[in-house]
C-alpha positions as CSV (number, residue, x, y, z in Angstrom):
1,M,160.4,-91.1,103.6
2,K,157.4,-93.3,104.6
3,L,157.8,-95.4,107.7
4,K,155.8,-98.5,108.5
5,H,155.6,-101.2,111.1
6,I,157.5,-99.3,113.8
7,L,157.6,-101.5,116.9
8,L,158.3,-99.7,120.2
9,P,158.2,-101.1,123.8
10,I,155.0,-100.7,125.8
11,G,155.3,-99.7,129.5
12,L,159.0,-99.1,129.5
13,V,159.7,-97.8,133.0
14,W,163.5,-98.0,133.3
15,S,165.8,-95.6,131.5
16,S,168.7,-97.9,131.6
17,I,169.6,-101.5,132.4
18,A,172.9,-102.9,133.4
19,F,173.9,-106.1,135.1
20,S,177.7,-106.4,135.2
21,Q,179.9,-105.1,138.0
22,G,182.7,-102.5,137.2
23,I,182.6,-98.9,136.2
24,T,179.9,-96.7,134.9
25,I,179.6,-95.2,131.4
26,S,177.0,-92.4,131.3
27,G,176.1,-89.5,129.1
28,K,173.5,-87.6,127.1
29,V,172.2,-88.2,123.6
30,T,170.8,-85.2,121.6
31,D,170.1,-84.2,118.1
32,S,171.8,-81.3,116.2
33,L,169.4,-78.8,117.9
34,Q,170.4,-80.1,121.3
35,N,167.0,-81.7,121.8
36,P,167.3,-84.8,124.0
37,L,166.5,-88.1,122.4
38,D,164.2,-90.3,124.5
39,V,164.5,-94.1,124.3
40,A,167.7,-94.2,122.3
41,N,169.6,-97.5,122.5
42,V,173.1,-97.5,123.9
43,V,175.0,-100.8,123.9
44,A,178.6,-101.7,124.9
45,V,180.2,-104.4,122.8
46,N,183.3,-106.1,124.2
47,K,185.9,-105.8,121.4
48,S,187.7,-108.9,122.6
49,T,184.8,-111.3,123.0
50,Q,182.3,-109.5,120.7
51,T,179.6,-110.0,123.5
52,L,177.2,-107.3,124.8
53,D,178.5,-106.3,128.2
54,G,176.1,-103.5,128.8
55,F,172.8,-102.1,127.5
56,G,171.0,-98.8,128.3
57,I,168.0,-96.8,127.1
58,T,167.9,-93.0,127.4
59,N,165.3,-91.3,129.6
60,P,163.2,-88.3,128.5
61,Q,166.2,-86.1,129.2
62,G,168.4,-88.1,126.8
63,E,170.5,-89.5,129.7
64,F,171.8,-93.0,129.9
65,K,173.9,-95.1,132.3
66,I,175.4,-98.5,131.9
67,N,177.8,-100.6,133.9
68,V,180.8,-102.3,132.1
69,K,184.1,-104.0,133.1
70,R,187.2,-102.2,134.0
71,N,190.3,-102.2,131.8
72,T,188.4,-103.4,128.7
73,E,188.1,-102.1,125.1
74,Y,184.5,-101.4,124.0
75,T,182.6,-100.3,120.9
76,I,179.8,-98.1,122.2
77,K,176.9,-98.1,119.7
78,I,174.2,-95.4,120.0
79,S,171.1,-95.8,117.8
80,Y,167.8,-94.0,117.3
81,L,165.1,-94.5,114.7
82,G,165.6,-92.1,111.8
83,F,169.1,-91.2,112.9
84,K,172.5,-92.5,111.9
85,T,174.0,-95.0,114.3
86,K,177.1,-93.7,116.0
87,E,180.0,-95.9,117.2
88,I,182.5,-94.7,119.8
89,Q,185.7,-96.7,120.6
90,I,186.8,-96.5,124.2
91,E,189.1,-98.3,126.6
92,T,187.9,-98.3,130.2
93,K,190.3,-97.8,133.1
94,E,189.5,-97.6,136.8
95,K,187.3,-94.5,136.7
96,D,183.8,-93.8,135.4
97,V,183.4,-92.4,131.9
98,F,181.1,-89.7,130.7
99,F,180.5,-88.3,127.3
100,D,177.8,-86.5,125.2
101,V,176.6,-88.0,121.9
102,L,175.2,-86.0,119.0
103,L,173.2,-88.0,116.4
104,T,172.5,-86.7,112.9
105,P,169.4,-87.6,110.8
106,Q,169.4,-90.3,108.2
107,P,169.2,-88.9,104.6
108,E,165.7,-89.1,103.3
109,N,165.0,-91.6,100.6
110,L,162.4,-90.7,98.0
111,D,161.5,-94.4,97.6
112,E,159.1,-95.9,100.1
113,V,161.0,-97.9,102.7
114,E,159.8,-100.2,105.4
115,L,161.6,-100.1,108.8
116,V,161.1,-102.5,111.6
117,Y,162.6,-101.4,114.9
118,E,162.5,-103.3,118.1
119,I,164.4,-102.5,121.2
120,P,166.6,-105.4,122.4
121,I,165.4,-105.2,126.1
122,T,162.3,-103.7,127.6
123,I,161.0,-103.5,131.1
124,Q,157.4,-103.9,132.0
125,G,156.9,-103.8,135.7
126,D,158.6,-106.9,137.2
127,T,159.0,-108.4,133.7
128,I,162.2,-108.1,131.6
129,V,161.7,-108.9,127.9
130,Y,164.6,-109.9,125.7
131,N,164.3,-109.8,121.9
132,T,166.7,-112.8,121.4
133,D,167.5,-112.0,117.7
134,S,169.3,-108.9,119.0
135,F,171.9,-111.0,120.9
136,V,172.5,-114.2,118.9
137,S,174.8,-114.9,116.0
138,G,172.9,-117.9,114.5
139,T,175.4,-120.5,115.8
140,E,173.4,-121.3,118.9
141,K,171.9,-124.7,119.2
142,K,169.8,-124.8,122.4
143,L,168.1,-122.4,124.8
144,A,171.2,-122.4,127.1
145,D,173.4,-121.1,124.3
146,V,171.1,-118.1,123.9
147,L,170.6,-117.4,127.6
148,K,174.4,-117.2,128.1
149,K,174.4,-114.2,125.7
150,L,171.6,-112.3,127.5
151,P,172.8,-109.6,130.0
152,G,172.0,-110.6,133.6
153,I,171.4,-114.3,132.9
154,E,173.8,-117.1,133.6
155,V,173.7,-120.9,132.9
156,N,176.1,-123.3,134.6
157,D,177.5,-126.6,133.3
158,D,174.5,-128.5,134.7
159,G,172.0,-126.3,132.8
160,E,170.8,-124.5,135.9
161,I,169.6,-120.9,135.1
162,E,170.2,-117.8,137.3
163,V,168.9,-114.3,136.8
164,E,170.8,-111.5,138.7
165,G,172.2,-114.2,141.0
166,K,168.8,-115.8,141.7
167,A,167.9,-119.3,140.6
168,V,165.1,-119.7,138.1
169,T,162.4,-121.8,139.7
170,K,160.2,-122.4,136.7
171,V,160.5,-122.4,132.9
172,M,157.4,-122.0,130.7
173,V,156.8,-122.0,126.9
174,E,154.1,-119.7,125.7
175,G,152.8,-119.6,129.3
176,D,152.6,-123.4,129.8
177,D,155.0,-125.3,132.1
178,F,157.9,-127.1,130.3
179,F,158.0,-130.5,131.9
180,D,156.8,-129.2,135.3
181,G,159.0,-126.1,134.8
182,D,162.3,-128.0,135.0
183,S,164.9,-125.3,134.0
184,K,167.7,-127.9,133.4
185,L,165.6,-129.8,130.8
186,A,164.5,-126.6,129.2
187,S,168.0,-125.1,128.8
188,K,169.3,-128.3,127.3
189,N,166.4,-129.2,125.0
190,I,164.6,-126.2,123.6
191,S,166.0,-125.4,120.2
192,A,167.6,-121.9,119.8
193,N,166.1,-121.3,116.3
194,A,162.6,-121.4,117.7
195,L,163.1,-118.5,120.1
196,D,161.5,-115.1,119.6
197,K,161.6,-113.6,123.1
198,V,162.7,-114.6,126.6
199,E,160.6,-113.1,129.4
200,V,162.1,-112.9,132.9
201,L,159.3,-112.8,135.5
202,R,160.7,-111.5,138.7
203,N,158.7,-111.8,142.0
204,Y,156.9,-114.6,140.3
205,N,153.7,-116.0,142.0
206,E,151.8,-118.8,140.4
207,V,148.6,-117.4,141.9
208,S,148.2,-114.1,140.2
209,Q,145.7,-112.8,142.7
210,L,148.4,-113.0,145.4
211,S,150.9,-111.1,143.4
212,G,152.0,-108.1,145.4
213,L,150.5,-109.5,148.6
214,T,153.3,-112.0,149.4
215,N,157.1,-111.8,149.4
216,N,158.3,-113.4,146.2
217,Q,161.5,-111.5,145.8
218,D,163.5,-114.7,145.3
219,N,161.1,-116.3,142.9
220,V,162.1,-115.9,139.3
221,A,160.5,-117.7,136.3
222,L,161.2,-117.6,132.5
223,N,158.5,-117.6,129.8
224,I,159.8,-118.6,126.4
225,K,158.0,-117.0,123.4
226,L,158.3,-118.8,120.1
227,K,158.6,-117.5,116.6
228,E,155.6,-117.6,114.3
229,G,155.6,-121.0,112.6
230,K,157.3,-122.6,115.5
231,K,154.4,-122.5,117.9
232,K,153.4,-126.1,117.3
233,F,155.7,-127.3,119.9
234,W,155.9,-131.0,120.4
235,F,157.6,-132.0,123.6
236,G,158.2,-135.6,122.4
237,E,158.8,-138.3,125.0
238,I,160.0,-138.0,128.5
239,T,161.4,-141.1,130.1
240,G,162.0,-141.5,133.8
241,G,165.1,-143.4,134.9
242,L,165.3,-145.2,138.1
243,G,169.0,-144.9,138.4
244,P,170.9,-143.2,141.2
245,D,170.6,-139.8,139.5
246,E,166.9,-140.2,138.8
247,R,167.6,-138.8,135.4
248,Y,164.9,-137.7,132.9
249,V,165.5,-137.8,129.2
250,A,163.6,-135.5,126.9
251,H,163.3,-135.6,123.2
252,P,161.4,-132.4,122.2
253,K,161.0,-131.5,118.5
254,L,159.8,-128.4,116.6
255,I,157.5,-128.8,113.7
């Protein structure tokens, strides 16, 4: 079997990532020879809501750890390039859960195949990168609809964005400020079908030379990466209102 275009994360430094509070699901992923599988994906899908409640990546010892909710039914999906994806049905209670997972190789196909593999979440230093296609269903309209499905990110009714409980202070598109970085305008106006990746920039400092020299622990920014063909981003008109709410109306378009 010939494999082409295999995309793997660069600089992955965390073996697991989990944001929700509750109990822990942990374990070890190996092949049939008991060799640990490094960088295998482990996701917990809430059977009631069909949302992703937890996501983990195995470390070089094949170990993973994710946090999920108590008293909830989950489908645990474990996947690794070249191996059959395994699904395990569990119902959490009040105690942590541990289990080992054995993956078997995919049958070889004599015909040439092309596989594209991209991990849903990668960590690069202080940057979390979400591959948005791994989390959406296609019914999302705006950026806010997508962000609500990304673990660790919340959007309130006013469009304000929080990451791990910290308010997002700036939103950028392809590295440029979206209307002075206004997170409310961005969440309500950027079209969902244009999104490729969402980068969470923790400890953000606008002056890169000062990064690491000042305390920016509460500074969080988002950088929106667009799909190919959607990078001609026209922000349209922005109109300032002099009313009591000093509202701004944006009309962005994608061409």
